[in-house]
C-alpha positions in Angstrom: 0.8 -15.2 2.8 -3.0 -15.4 3.3 -2.8 -19.0 4.5 0.1 -18.4 7.0 -0.6 -14.9 8.4 -0.3 -14.5 12.1 -0.4 -11.1 13.7 3.0 -10.5 15.4 1.3 -8.4 18.1 -1.7 -10.5 19.2 -1.4 -13.8 17.4 -4.7 -13.4 15.5 -4.9 -15.1 12.1 -7.6 -12.9 10.5 -6.6 -9.9 8.4 -7.6 -7.3 5.8 -5.6 -5.9 2.9 -5.7 -2.6 1.2 -3.6 -0.6 -1.3 -2.0 2.7 -0.5 -0.4 5.1 -3.1 1.9 8.0 -2.3 4.1 10.5 -4.0 7.8 9.8 -4.0 9.8 12.8 -4.9 9.9 16.5 -5.6 8.5 16.4 -9.2 5.9 13.8 -8.3 4.7 16.0 -5.5 4.6 19.1 -7.7 2.5 17.2 -10.3 0.6 15.1 -7.8 1.7 11.8 -9.3 1.4 9.0 -6.8 4.2 6.8 -8.0 4.8 4.7 -4.9 2.5 1.7 -4.1 2.2 -0.2 -0.9 0.0 -3.1 0.3 -1.3 -2.7 3.8 -2.1 -5.8 5.9 -4.2 -5.1 9.0 -5.0 -7.5 11.8 -8.8 -7.5 12.3 -8.5 -7.9 16.0 -5.9 -5.4 17.3 -5.6 -3.3 14.0 -1.8 -3.6 13.8 -0.8 -2.7 10.3 2.3 -3.7 8.2 3.1 -2.0 4.8 4.7 -3.9 2.0 6.3 -2.1 -0.9 4.8 -2.9 -4.3 5.7 -1.9 -7.9 3.9 0.5 -10.1 3.8 0.5 -13.9 4.8 3.4 -16.1 1.3 3.5 -17.7 -0.3 3.6 -14.3 1.8 6.6 -13.4 0.8 8.3 -16.7 -2.9 7.6 -16.1 -2.6 8.9 -12.6 -1.1 12.2 -13.9 -3.9 12.8 -16.3 -6.7 11.9 -13.8 -5.4 14.0 -11.0 
């Protein structure tokens, strides 16, 4: 993707990426476990952002629970 990215809004080819984690359901909200992971791709020119769903590991969720 990095080589072929073109912003769908302005046509810019430069971007930044970041990771976002969120809670996904009732119990994960109660225990503040962020078990949903997304990669955000943001155009450096117009700031248009797209989110792509990622996967989380079970051990990552457990560690998140104990470090919350």
